[in-house]
Wavefront OBJ file of the C-alpha trace (Angstrom):
o trace
v 39.702 0.692 -56.229
v 37.670 -2.079 -55.673
v 39.544 -2.761 -52.443
v 38.985 0.968 -51.524
v 35.299 1.222 -52.273
v 34.873 -2.152 -49.989
v 36.896 -0.310 -47.278
v 34.841 2.604 -47.605
v 31.658 0.785 -47.595
v 32.723 -1.106 -44.272
v 33.726 2.025 -42.836
v 30.555 3.550 -43.526
v 28.538 0.439 -42.108
v 30.931 0.532 -38.955
v 29.956 4.327 -38.454
v 26.203 3.799 -38.938
v 26.119 0.931 -36.207
v 28.128 3.459 -34.004
v 25.636 6.326 -34.539
v 22.374 3.823 -34.023
v 24.158 2.509 -30.864
v 24.788 6.024 -29.329
v 20.947 6.867 -30.215
v 19.976 3.805 -28.792
v 21.754 4.485 -25.608
v 20.970 8.195 -25.159
v 17.205 7.133 -25.540
v 17.260 4.299 -23.038
v 18.442 6.817 -20.541
v 16.285 9.680 -21.305
v 13.416 7.116 -21.225
v 13.762 6.845 -17.662
v 11.803 10.210 -17.492
v 8.197 10.548 -18.260
v 7.847 12.604 -21.687
v 4.576 13.721 -21.680
v 4.393 14.102 -25.327
v 5.393 10.599 -25.894
v 4.513 8.200 -22.908
v 5.568 6.845 -19.613
v 8.763 5.408 -18.439
v 8.515 1.605 -17.795
v 8.179 1.943 -14.063
v 5.426 4.864 -14.716
v 3.544 2.515 -16.962
v 3.767 0.188 -14.304
v 2.207 2.019 -11.592
v -0.364 3.581 -13.648
v -1.495 0.650 -15.054
v -2.275 -0.281 -11.211
v -3.780 3.358 -10.360
v -5.000 4.660 -13.202
v -7.508 3.610 -15.691
v -6.680 4.328 -19.100
v -9.644 4.216 -21.014
v -11.389 7.233 -22.409
v -14.229 8.898 -20.310
v -12.306 9.052 -17.152
v -10.301 11.749 -15.884
v -6.796 11.296 -15.409
v -7.038 11.034 -11.554
v -10.024 8.481 -11.519
v -8.421 5.232 -10.465
v -8.254 1.880 -12.050
v -9.443 0.736 -8.455
v -13.251 1.774 -9.080
v -14.077 1.344 -5.490
v -11.784 0.942 -2.199
v -13.729 -0.020 1.167
v -13.252 -1.143 4.468
v -15.601 -2.604 6.253
v -15.770 -4.219 9.725
v -18.814 -6.981 10.792
v -19.654 -10.176 12.141
v -20.191 -13.784 10.503
v -23.259 -15.529 12.425
v -23.391 -12.709 14.840
v -20.463 -13.806 16.912
v -17.304 -14.229 14.711
v -15.793 -10.513 14.201
v -14.264 -10.124 11.040
v -12.760 -6.892 9.147
v -12.596 -6.648 5.177
v -11.077 -4.464 2.593
v -13.014 -4.725 -0.646
v -11.434 -3.494 -3.747
v -13.403 -3.425 -6.835
v -10.885 -3.108 -9.779
v -11.448 -2.088 -13.591
v -8.093 -1.798 -15.030
v -7.670 -1.724 -18.911
v -11.562 -2.784 -19.351
v -13.392 -0.204 -17.891
v -15.073 2.647 -19.782
v -17.242 5.407 -18.979
v -20.518 3.388 -19.048
v -20.116 0.131 -17.752
v -17.340 -2.263 -16.627
v -16.435 -4.999 -19.230
v -14.004 -7.694 -18.958
v -12.301 -10.330 -21.244
v -13.818 -13.845 -21.059
v -14.654 -15.709 -19.115
v -16.480 -12.632 -17.361
v -19.249 -11.334 -19.049
v -20.383 -7.582 -19.613
v -20.942 -5.593 -16.351
v -19.152 -7.774 -14.347
v -15.784 -6.604 -12.249
v -13.185 -8.497 -10.294
v -13.674 -7.811 -6.478
v -10.528 -8.353 -4.654
v -9.184 -8.081 -1.165
v -8.560 -9.393 2.360
v -9.708 -9.851 5.656
v -8.881 -10.304 9.146
v -10.336 -12.351 11.918
v -10.436 -10.495 15.192
v -10.328 -13.998 17.249
v -6.869 -15.452 17.290
v -6.423 -18.820 16.017
v -9.526 -18.754 13.541
v -8.714 -20.115 10.330
v -5.885 -18.087 9.274
v -5.115 -14.674 10.607
v -5.180 -12.567 7.198
v -7.072 -14.316 4.128
v -6.886 -13.413 0.729
v -10.122 -12.401 -1.247
v -10.915 -12.780 -4.971
v -14.141 -13.056 -6.899
v -16.600 -10.710 -8.900
v -19.029 -8.010 -8.585
v -21.827 -7.151 -11.026
v -23.685 -3.695 -11.583
v -26.070 -4.415 -8.856
v -23.740 -4.831 -6.087
v -24.151 -8.806 -5.926
v -20.957 -10.570 -5.149
v -18.832 -13.574 -4.682
v -15.651 -13.825 -3.498
v -13.714 -16.826 -2.255
v -11.593 -16.960 1.100
v -8.068 -18.121 0.376
v -5.537 -18.999 3.091
v -1.984 -19.682 2.181
v -0.606 -23.116 2.077
v 2.630 -21.456 3.800
v 1.083 -19.765 7.075
v 4.495 -17.557 7.005
v 2.885 -15.683 3.741
v 0.002 -14.908 5.736
v 2.295 -13.543 8.516
v 4.722 -11.310 6.233
v 2.470 -10.114 3.307
v -0.560 -8.664 2.894
v -1.507 -10.287 -0.447
v -0.067 -13.586 -1.384
v -0.406 -15.945 -4.873
v -3.563 -17.361 -4.773
v -1.772 -20.129 -6.720
v 0.016 -21.043 -3.576
v -3.609 -21.011 -1.655
v -6.243 -23.091 -0.551
v -10.145 -22.142 -0.719
v -11.529 -22.172 3.034
v -14.781 -20.586 2.197
v -16.898 -18.158 0.130
v -18.985 -15.007 0.717
v -22.069 -14.876 -1.448
v -23.800 -11.295 -0.895
v -25.037 -8.126 -1.989
v -23.917 -4.717 -1.285
v -26.514 -1.791 -0.357
v -26.888 1.053 -2.967
v -24.228 3.390 -1.621
v -21.668 0.552 -0.441
v -22.142 1.609 3.110
v -23.414 -2.205 4.272
v -23.472 -5.267 2.981
v -24.941 -8.937 4.019
v -25.150 -12.822 2.692
v -23.921 -15.954 3.248
v -20.377 -17.317 4.000
v -20.188 -20.769 3.074
v -17.299 -23.290 4.190
v -15.226 -24.871 0.968
v -17.036 -28.198 1.977
v -20.113 -27.053 1.654
v -21.542 -28.434 5.289
v -21.347 -24.761 6.739
v -23.460 -21.839 5.850
v -23.569 -18.628 8.128
v -25.125 -15.451 7.759
v -22.597 -12.460 7.768
v -23.256 -8.644 8.054
v -20.710 -5.923 7.733
v -21.054 -2.045 7.902
v -18.481 0.440 6.119
v -16.050 2.357 8.219
v -13.855 3.850 5.794
v -13.122 4.549 1.998
v -9.712 4.524 0.829
v -8.846 7.469 -1.916
v -6.174 8.325 -4.006
v -4.468 11.458 -4.207
v -2.266 12.807 -6.971
v -0.148 15.838 -7.228
v 2.929 17.070 -9.320
v 5.664 19.144 -7.751
v 8.266 21.115 -9.873
v 11.562 19.561 -8.811
v 13.483 22.216 -9.977
v 12.090 24.705 -7.199
v 11.943 22.073 -4.413
v 14.522 22.814 -1.861
v 14.175 19.072 -0.429
v 14.579 17.675 -3.861
v 17.452 15.592 -4.215
v 17.489 15.861 -7.803
v 20.828 16.503 -9.724
v 20.631 19.584 -11.118
v 23.537 19.321 -13.622
v 22.089 16.140 -14.863
v 19.184 18.147 -15.592
v 20.693 20.286 -17.963
v 20.808 17.232 -20.408
v 16.991 17.611 -20.733
v 16.282 21.080 -20.365
v 14.411 22.984 -23.249
v 14.097 26.832 -23.737
v 10.652 28.423 -22.593
v 9.831 25.116 -20.751
v 7.865 26.430 -17.421
v 9.067 23.239 -15.554
v 12.033 21.456 -16.621
v 11.331 18.320 -14.219
v 8.805 17.162 -11.910
v 7.974 14.872 -9.362
v 4.634 12.791 -8.627
v 3.310 12.046 -5.597
v 0.497 9.369 -5.138
v -1.086 8.805 -1.541
v -3.543 6.032 -0.964
v -5.283 6.959 2.302
v -8.564 5.797 4.125
v -11.152 8.373 5.188
v -13.169 7.310 7.971
v -16.924 7.594 7.912
v -16.810 9.036 11.412
v -16.511 12.329 12.847
v -12.577 11.646 13.271
v -12.015 11.244 9.366
v -10.703 14.438 8.596
v -8.390 14.553 11.730
v -6.982 11.179 10.656
v -6.752 12.094 7.071
v -4.641 15.052 8.011
v -2.653 13.665 10.224
v -1.511 11.047 7.579
v -0.603 13.551 5.096
v 1.481 15.085 7.828
v 3.125 11.912 8.588
v 4.808 11.758 4.976
v 5.751 15.488 4.841
v 2.805 16.831 2.825
v 2.306 19.793 5.574
v 0.673 22.161 2.910
v -2.147 19.941 2.043
v -5.328 20.248 4.334
v -8.543 18.080 3.514
v -12.069 19.008 4.302
v -14.874 16.696 4.106
v -18.080 17.625 2.280
v -21.186 17.605 4.297
v -23.419 16.203 1.608
v -21.183 13.702 -0.254
v -18.730 12.789 2.457
v -16.061 12.897 0.112
v -12.713 14.881 0.327
v -11.943 18.550 -0.526
v -8.174 18.827 -0.685
v -6.519 22.282 -0.518
v -2.850 23.006 -1.488
v -0.395 25.746 -1.835
v 0.253 26.439 -5.468
v 1.099 23.285 -7.475
v 1.937 22.525 -11.279
v -0.098 20.559 -13.444
v 0.619 17.529 -15.877
v 0.894 20.223 -18.991
v 3.576 22.332 -17.142
v 5.878 19.363 -16.733
v 8.063 18.062 -19.480
v 9.638 15.132 -17.581
v 9.063 13.243 -14.405
v 12.178 12.807 -12.386
v 10.976 11.274 -9.183
v 7.552 9.126 -8.638
v 6.645 8.851 -4.817
v 3.917 6.321 -3.740
v 2.510 6.359 -0.046
v 0.025 3.736 0.821
v -1.743 3.737 4.207
v -3.605 0.325 4.826
v -5.862 -0.243 8.018
v -4.233 -3.271 9.659
v -6.420 -3.371 12.558
v -9.677 -1.130 13.441
v -10.681 -1.513 16.861
v -12.011 2.104 18.191
v -10.623 3.875 19.929
v -7.663 2.028 18.471
v -6.483 2.184 14.784
v -3.270 0.426 13.474
v -2.202 1.589 10.138
v 0.671 -0.060 7.534
v 2.488 2.334 5.654
v 4.032 1.352 2.577
v 6.429 3.643 0.810
v 8.124 3.450 -2.519
v 9.970 5.608 -4.729
v 11.817 5.989 -8.471
v 14.429 8.346 -8.573
v 16.085 8.770 -12.448
v 19.578 6.867 -12.547
v 18.811 5.185 -9.068
v 20.328 1.741 -8.682
v 16.744 0.453 -8.164
v 13.382 1.527 -6.966
v 13.156 2.185 -3.277
v 10.642 0.550 -1.062
v 9.688 0.321 2.626
v 7.211 -1.094 5.312
v 6.282 1.062 8.464
v 3.775 0.950 11.080
v 1.446 3.803 12.007
v -0.899 3.858 15.077
v -3.481 6.228 16.109
v -5.774 6.704 19.005
v -9.250 8.196 18.503
v -9.831 10.959 20.966
v -13.052 12.658 21.897
v -15.674 13.399 18.931
v -13.188 14.645 16.298
v -9.851 14.339 17.346
v -7.102 12.009 16.563
v -3.705 11.079 18.252
v -0.504 9.225 17.419
v 0.690 6.945 19.782
v 3.756 4.620 20.143
v 4.887 1.892 22.402
v 5.280 3.674 25.374
v 1.716 4.541 25.263
v 0.540 1.170 25.207
v 3.050 -0.607 27.519
v 4.808 -0.028 30.814
v 8.205 1.070 29.299
v 10.207 -0.091 31.961
v 13.923 -1.334 31.666
v 12.879 -4.912 32.280
v 9.597 -4.889 29.729
v 11.528 -3.125 27.184
v 14.399 -5.664 27.473
v 12.189 -8.789 27.161
v 10.208 -7.230 24.395
v 13.490 -6.653 22.709
v 14.953 -10.396 23.486
v 11.849 -11.591 21.904
v 12.280 -9.677 18.532
v 16.008 -10.716 18.727
v 15.083 -14.336 18.730
v 12.394 -14.173 16.178
v 14.793 -12.579 14.100
v 17.544 -15.297 14.608
v 15.286 -18.208 14.148
v 14.212 -16.525 10.495
v 17.711 -16.314 9.780
v 18.481 -19.697 10.755
v 15.675 -21.114 8.582
v 16.926 -19.282 5.666
v 14.062 -16.924 5.395
v 16.031 -13.724 5.934
v 20.131 -12.486 5.945
v 20.911 -10.100 8.621
v 23.667 -7.966 8.224
v 23.598 -6.460 11.574
v 24.686 -8.890 14.206
v 26.902 -6.693 16.616
v 24.882 -7.152 19.944
v 24.977 -3.270 20.848
v 22.992 -2.631 17.467
v 20.404 -5.258 18.764
v 19.951 -3.660 21.989
v 16.865 -1.289 20.838
v 15.060 -3.104 18.468
v 11.761 -2.143 19.951
v 12.522 1.572 18.891
v 11.220 0.372 15.243
v 7.720 0.999 13.965
v 4.824 -1.430 14.598
v 1.530 -2.455 13.407
v -1.291 -4.620 15.729
v -2.931 -7.880 15.271
v -5.674 -9.367 17.571
v -3.185 -10.651 19.825
v 0.603 -9.495 18.967
v 2.676 -6.450 17.887
v 4.554 -6.837 14.619
v 7.424 -4.703 14.443
v 8.719 -3.420 11.000
v 12.179 -3.212 9.612
v 12.139 -1.380 6.306
v 14.549 -2.243 3.198
v 18.527 -1.707 4.489
v 17.713 -1.490 8.249
v 19.370 -4.402 9.586
v 19.300 -6.719 6.285
v 20.720 -6.043 2.313
v 18.067 -4.590 -0.358
v 17.568 -8.041 -1.587
v 16.197 -9.424 1.616
v 13.409 -6.417 1.891
v 11.063 -5.533 4.619
v 11.400 -7.759 7.757
v 8.955 -8.116 10.180
v 8.918 -9.420 13.959
v 6.444 -10.660 16.154
v 6.068 -10.028 19.838
v 2.755 -11.761 21.391
v 0.494 -9.881 23.995
v 0.463 -12.854 25.990
v 4.172 -13.247 26.583
v 4.500 -9.438 27.851
v 0.952 -9.480 29.752
v 2.216 -8.207 32.932
v 4.054 -5.031 30.932
v 0.122 -4.171 29.688
v -1.549 -1.635 31.973
v -4.947 -2.241 33.007
v -5.706 1.376 31.460
v -3.834 0.572 27.853
v -5.954 0.685 24.731
v -4.408 -2.856 24.000
v -6.890 -4.171 26.627
v -9.811 -3.805 24.543
v -8.018 -6.538 22.294
v -8.007 -8.909 25.525
v -11.630 -8.574 25.427
v -12.196 -9.209 21.897
v -10.011 -12.228 21.948
v -12.359 -13.815 25.092
l 1 2 3 4 5 6 7 8 9 10 11 12 13 14 15 16 17 18 19 20 21 22 23 24 25 26 27 28 29 30 31 32 33 34 35 36 37 38 39 40 41 42 43 44 45 46 47 48 49 50 51 52 53 54 55 56 57 58 59 60 61 62 63 64 65 66 67 68 69 70 71 72 73 74 75 76 77 78 79 80 81 82 83 84 85 86 87 88 89 90 91 92 93 94 95 96 97 98 99 100 101 102 103 104 105 106 107 108 109 110 111 112 113 114 115 116 117 118 119 120 121 122 123 124 125 126 127 128 129 130 131 132 133 134 135 136 137 138 139 140 141 142 143 144 145 146 147 148 149 150 151 152 153 154 155 156 157 158 159 160 161 162 163 164 165 166 167 168 169 170 171 172 173 174 175 176 177 178 179 180 181 182 183 184 185 186 187 188 189 190 191 192 193 194 195 196 197 198 199 200 201 202 203 204 205 206 207 208 209 210 211 212 213 214 215 216 217 218 219 220 221 222 223 224 225 226 227 228 229 230 231 232 233 234 235 236 237 238 239 240 241 242 243 244 245 246 247 248 249 250 251 252 253 254 255 256 257 258 259 260 261 262 263 264 265 266 267 268 269 270 271 272 273 274 275 276 277 278 279 280 281 282 283 284 285 286 287 288 289 290 291 292 293 294 295 296 297 298 299 300 301 302 303 304 305 306 307 308 309 310 311 312 313 314 315 316 317 318 319 320 321 322 323 324 325 326 327 328 329 330 331 332 333 334 335 336 337 338 339 340 341 342 343 344 345 346 347 348 349 350 351 352 353 354 355 356 357 358 359 360 361 362 363 364 365 366 367 368 369 370 371 372 373 374 375 376 377 378 379 380 381 382 383 384 385 386 387 388 389 390 391 392 393 394 395 396 397 398 399 400 401 402 403 404 405 406 407 408 409 410 411 412 413 414 415 416 417 418 419 420 421 422 423 424 425 426 427 428 429 430 431 432 433 434 435 436 437 438 439 440 441 442 443 444 445 446 447 448 449 450 451 452
């Protein structure tokens, strides 16, 4: 009897462990969905932490990035710079004030960003900014250059731990955040130069819910969704779309914003600009709301960042990120998007052929420069290519690109020419190396003037 009782007890324990394991497996599988009653999936939580302020008092669509502006200006009235300032709040923000953990005092927020010198060869091409701003608009941010110049070349942001402070901006914004001025100081304290900045764009965050079950373009597995369906759910699963986009302060702002939304396939989105506040008014076809959705199946994030602003030429870096339920891993990619401001309020997308002489000899030379750069990166161990066939390497110039003051940077998104682990790849083509391929009427010629 005692042995039988022991056997029964062991079997019961084994059975309970098995049930607990099955329950944990089902829970973890379902947790990749966003259950609006219970919380957020891990990836959604990470995105929300960066984009949406969780403190009470802020509406769901208000961003933890409290302010996000793009400025252009001069240091010492002769050194042109472009600056993106991001005032962040994160988990320490409430509706009345900005409060941070030590060592910051109440009313002081972190101010981050990056800036770019328009004259090539001046310090580093892309510098990271980090510091603080108070409630009155007074700020101090440090200029940080990467210890490895390749980090500045390949990334908008790099680890401050791997960088060196080269200067400091101490200044003040006006009450409308439309201008800033102050003093730039070198790290050794020997130089103190005045700077003036003027705002040219405000970056906004757009959020939208979509019904995946009724979306013809959705790549959701509907058989899988059956596992999560419940009676009377108006929407069995949804996707969330985030778009970070710049709205120019000029009369071209509306046209550029609408063009960017068309670029990512949000063709039913129409943006108008409020003439009084200058803020965007967004109109869309009927969409679902968060309260309509039980689960989030897919998260899409599109980010347009101004890489170079030299009117009438604007170059933007487009970053794409998505997480799909049951996918092996999130997908991300970087591409370029370039426009020309036309007339008083029109914007036109431009391609490589609009900037250079697209003759066979010029295209072949550009292609050879790109290929050589890729092979150098591979030889250094920085990247690994799985595309080595000469025929596949014949038209590398067809990829998208962004512009820097003195070069093209061609963009190769994840999986294009290398494994996922390698990530996004870039290759450079200096304007000087193809100057005879750039017509005198090309919009690029304005960059040659800045260089001089």
